[in-house]
C-alpha positions, 0 to 999 in steps of 0.5 A: 746120793744127792737129793733135792732139799725140797724133794726131801722135805716133801717125802714122808718120815718113812720114805726118809728112813728108807733111803737112809737105811739103804745109803747106810747099808750101801756104805757099809757094804763098801767098807765091808766087801768092795774095798777088801775085794778090790785090795784082793783084785791088786794082790792077784794082779801083783802076784801074777806080775802086774806092777801096781803103782799110784798115779804120779804125783804130776798127773794127780795134780793136773787132775785136781787142777782140772777138777778145780776148773770144772768145779768153778765152772759148774758153781758159776753155772748152778747156784743148786750145785754151789749150795750142794757143794758147800753142804758137802764141804761142810759135812766133810769138815765135820767128819774130819773133825770126828775122825781127828778125835778118833785117831789113834797113834801108830801101833807099836810093834808086839815082841816078835812081830815085825813093826806095823806099817802105819796106814797114811790117811788124807793130809798126811805127808 
């Protein structure tokens, strides 16, 4: 959710807390329910014979290049958009640092169990 800084500043502390709580609840719901439901839906599709693949790298590259074009145009059109996007990048950089500090090494297999497959994160090759 993006809220204009001036509007945010005009809200009471109680209103800001309500919005923050609703957003945190939504994020928690995403992790707890929505993502697992999507994985289960994909598994069901696969069990019924559907081949599920990640988009090819060339398609992802084209989508990213197109996004960069749109992003540049929007930043040029709107100083507010540019400021909000930069704020998002700054926040993302802080989060990246936190995730780096929290990262655990790849799990080791427990005797008698197969080696777990590490989950690739952003930036992993």
